[in-house]
N, C-alpha and C positions, 0 to 999 in steps of 0.2 A: 403474482401467481406463478408457480413453477411448473414447467411442462417438460416431460421426458423427450429428448431430441437426439437423433443421430447427427453429429456434426463432424467437421474436419478442422482440427486445430493445428496450425503449423505443419500441415501436410499429413497429420496422423488422425485416423478416425477415432472418435470418442462418443460415448453415450452419456449425456449430461442432464442435469436438472436445470433447464433454461429459464432465466428471467432476465429482465431488461439490462441489468448491470452485471450479469454473471461474468462476462468476459473482462470487463474493467476490474472487477474484484479479483479475478485471477491474476491480472497484470500487477495489481497493487502488492501482491506477495513478493514481487521482485524489487520494489522501490519502497521508499518511506512516505506514507501518506501525510505525515506531519509536515513534510517539506512543501506541500502544495498550499499556496496562500491565495492564489487568484485563479478562478475557473470561469470560463465563458461557455455557456450552453446556448447553442443556436438550434431552434426548433424544440422548445420546451414542452409543447403540447398542452399539458395540464399542470406542469411544475411538480409532478410527483417524483420524477428523477432528481429534481433540484433538492427536494427534501432528503432523498437518499444520499445525495452528495454531502450534505451537512453531517451525515453520520460517517461516511467513508473518509471524509477529509476534515478532521476536527478543527484545523486552523484556517480553513479556507473561507473566502467570501465568494458566492456564486452570483454571477450576473446572467440572468435568463432572458433570452429574446423569444418572443412569440407574438404573432400578429393575427392569428385566426380568430375572427370575432366569435366563432361558435365555441371556442374553448377558453377564451380569456377570463370568463367569470371563475372557472375552476383554477386558472393560474393565479388570479388575485387571492382567492381563498387560501390556496396552499402556500403561496409565497409569504403571506402574512403570518404563517406559523413559525417562521424563523427570521430573526433580525440579520441573518447572514445571507439572505437572498434579496437581490434587487431585480425586480421585474421590469423589463423594457418592452413596451407594447409596440414594437416596430418590426418590420421585415428587413432582414440583413441581405443586402445585395450590392453588386458592383455597379449597378445602374439605378441609383436612388430615384431618378426621375420617373422610372416605370413602376407604378404603384399597384399593378394588377396582381391579385392573389387568387388562385383557383381553388375553391372549396369543393372537394369531391363528395359524392354521395356516400362513398365507402369511407368509414371512419379511419383516420390515421394516414390517408393518402393525399391530403391537400398539399399544394406546392405553389411556388412562384413560377414553375415551369408548366407549360401547357400539358395537361394530362389526357391520355387516350382512354378516357372513361367519362361517364356522366358527371357534370360539375356545374357550378355557377361562379361568376366573378364577383369578388369584393375588392373595393379600392381601399388600400391600407397605407398608413404612414411607413416610410422606409428610411434606411440609413446604411452607410458603409461602415465597416469596422475601423477603417483608417480614420474616418471622421469621429467615431465614438471614442476610440482608445487614446490614452496617453502613451508615453514611451516606457511604461513599467513592464516588467517581465510577466508573462502569462504562463502559468504552470500547466494548464490543461484547457484545450478547446474540445468540447463534445458537440458533434454535429449529427443531427437527424433531420435532414432537410429534403428528402424525397426528390432526388434527381437534380438538386440545385447545388451540389457540392462545389463545383468550380466557381459558380457565381459568388458563393460565400467566401471561399478561399481567396479569390481575386480581390474581394472587397477589403482585405487586410492590407493590400499593397505592400509598402516597405515594412510595415509593422508585423508582418509574418515572421520576421527575424527574431521577434521578442517571444515567440511561442515555443515552448519546450516539448509539449506532448499534444498530439491530436488523436482523438477517437472519432472514427468516421465509418458510417454505414454507407455502402455504395453498391449499385447494381453491377454485375459483371458485364452485361449488355443492357443498355437502357431502352427497353421496349415500352415502358410504362409512361414515359414523358417525352416531349419534344425537347431534348437536351443533349449536350455533348459531354455530360459527366458520365463516366463509367470507370470501371476498375483501372483500365489502362491509362486513361487520361489523368485520373487523380494521382496515381503513382508517379506519372511523369511530372506533373505539376509540383509534387512534393519531393523532388529528387534530392533536395538538400537534407531531407530527413532520413533516418533509418527506419526500416520496417521492423518493429519489435515483435509483433505477434499478428497472426491472421486467424480468423474464424470464418469458415464457410457454413452459413446457417441453412441455406437451401441451394437449389440449382442456380439461382441467379442473385443471391444476396451474400455479400462478404462484409465482415466487420474487420477493420484494420486499425492497429495502434501504431502511429508514427511517433518517433521520439528523436531528440538530439542527445548524443552521448555526453554524459557528465562525468567528471572525475570525482573521486571520493575526496571528502574534506581531509586535509592533512594537518590542520592546526585548529583546535577548537578551544574556546574559553567560555566561562559562564554556562556550564552544561546543565540542562534540564532533562532533555531526552534527545539523543542524536543517534543516527544510524549511518554507518559507513559500509558501502559495498567494496569488495576487493581490497580489504584493509592491508593485508600483507602482500609483498611481492610474490609473484607466481611460484618461483622455486622454493621460497621460504615456506609458503603455505603447503605445498605438496609434501615437503619433508615432514612438517608437523602432522598433516593428515595421515601419512604413511606410518608415523611413529605410534599411532593409536593401537596398533597390533601388539605393542610392547607393554601396554598398560596392565597393571595388576588390579583389576576391578574388584571392589568390595560390595557385597550385597547390602542394601539398606531397606529395611521394612517400613520405609516412609521417606520418600525422596525429597519432599518439601519440608515437612515437619514430622517429628516423631508421633507415632500413633494416630496418623491422619485418617485411617480407615482400614478396611479389610486388607490384610497384608498379602492376600492372593492377588489383589488388584493394585493397591497403592504401594508399589515398591519400585526400586530402581537400583542403579549401580553407581558408585562414585570412587574417586581416588583423590585423597587430600594431598596437596602439594605444599601449601603454605598456610600456617595459622600462627600469626605473630603472638597472640595472647597465649597460645598453648605451647609456644617455643618450638614450633615445627617449621622447617624451612626446606627449600629445594635440595634434592639429592643430585648434585652435579655429576655424579658418576653415571646417571641415566640420561640418555639422549633426549627423551621426551620431556624431562624436567628442564633441560637446557633450552629446548625449543620453546617451551611455554614461558620460561623466564624471559627469553628474547621478545616474545609476543607482549608480555606485560610491560617490559621496559619501553616498547614502542607506544603502547597505550598511554603510559605515564608521560612520555615526551609529547605526544600529540595533544593530550588534554591538560597538560601542566599539573599533573597530580604529584603529591609529595612522596607518598610511599604506598606499598601494598600491605593490606591487613590480612587478607585471606585469599586462597585460590584453591579450587578443586575442579576436577573433571566430573561431569555428570552424564549418565546414559540412561535413557528409558527405552524400552523395547515394545514391539508390537504385541498386543494381547487380545486381539479381536477387533471387530469393526465398530464396536460401541465406543462413543466418545467419552474419554475420561479426563476430567480436569482436576489437577492436584490442588492442595490447599493454598489459598492466597497467604502471602507472608512477606516479610522483609528478611534479608540475609543475616543482618546483625541487629540485635535489639538495641534500644536507645542507650542503655547503660554501657553496652560494649563499645559502640562507636563514639559515644561521648567521652569515654575514658581514653580513647585513642586520640582525641582532639581533632578539631577542624571539621570540615564537611566530609560526608561519607558518600561514596559513589559506587554503583554496581555496574559491572561490565559483563556482557554475555557474548562470547565469540563462538560462532557455529562452525563445526567441523564438517558436517554433511548436510544434505538436503533432506527435509522431512516435512510431512503435512501437519506436524504438531507445533502450533505456534507458542510463542511467549505472549502472555496477556499482561499488559500493564494497565493498572487502574488509575483513576483520577485522584483517589484518596491516599493519604499518607498516614504513617504511624509515628507518634512521638514517644511512645512507651511500649516496651515489649517487642515481639516480632511476629505476632499474628493479630489480625483485627478482632475487635470485640464482636460477640455474637449479634449484637443489635446494629452494627455498622452496615449500612447499605453501600455496596460497591457498584461503581459504574465504570465500564470499560473505557479506557482512553484510546488504546490501539492494540491490535494483534500484529505481531511481527513473525513472519514465517522463516524458518531456518533455511539458509542457503550457504553453501561452502564459502568461507572467507568473509562472512558478513559479521559486523560488530555492532552491538547496540550498547549505549552507555546512558545511564540515567541516575538521578539523585537517589541515594540509597534508602530513603524513607518512603519512596513510592511503593505501595503494595503491588505485588506482581505474582505470577505463577506460570506454570507450564502445563502442557497437555501431553497425552500419550499418543503415539502414532496409531493411525487406523488403517493406513495403506502401505506406508514405508516400514522398513525393518526396524529402524531405530532412530534415535535423536541423540546426538553426541555434541556436547558443548563444553567450553571452558568458562567457568563462573568465577570472576575475580572481584574483590572489593578493595577500594582504594581510599586513601585519605587525601583530601584536596588541600 
């Protein structure tokens, strides 16, 4: 259920539609959810968020820890709905020999820490994360543990070094429990991490996302779908971004496919730079052509592609607050890319930040460039544009874009390569 809330995100007031995973979903616009393979959820309550995680992270397995006897039946029911959820019915603590769990009369307030409210004690099995985990990398730890944040974090011991991202709910001042966990002590304990984002939900509750800095991949083979942040060096990207003011944009009454709908709504702007079948190539007298050629050369080198088949600039612009999704398609139909020989790959490089994502579906096309009317499409991932972000995927994956509803435009370089 979504609730309207006044919150503070990274120091700025915002009015949002709040739901439990809102802030995580916002963060995922800056990273690639497909890269998340192993998720630890501590304090799963009823495993409803565990199910949500299976949607947000298509490649991840979720290990959910919950010990509250009053919610375990719901955990069992929900965790059985996905084979990518493992339920561990134990309390996570740095002192496994202390098995007391305080079940509060108020729903959602139960904790391993003594609560300053009516409660009763349950004795539950417990474990430390250091004992449970092997030495594999953990992409995300999600914690909702009601005042026991430090106890859980300390339980990782040396294996905390294997954790890449932590989502933590924490009290600014811990008035609700007998505990030394609060905003200040948690930040101090996780000093080796960067604070990526903060959300102040109310006067005493903050949600924090801690992360370790990762470098973009610079050599990729066997591409299925890959996202690289900060793909170009800073100066090179800024020159390319600035050169967009020199582009001679051409109006298109169908930005994805011809005749896709009402031309007052389904339109965009483009600039063709390369079309090998049509005999069209870069104009090296123009600076933005030279800069985009340099971009595509770097993509080919990084992904070991043989040659470029087509390249164009695309721009869609704001046309109201109503969400508009363009027609699902592939860039080149089967005959076109089969004639070119080899594997076909699509690359999308974002020039600016926008709220209009690229949607990539699970389904592929082996003939033509639009799916049949009876084909049911299922979303694989949404990738939100950020400056200097590159996404590369196999060219027969059906995909599309959306129109901005809050930002002014969405500008990208769309290139097709032969592998």
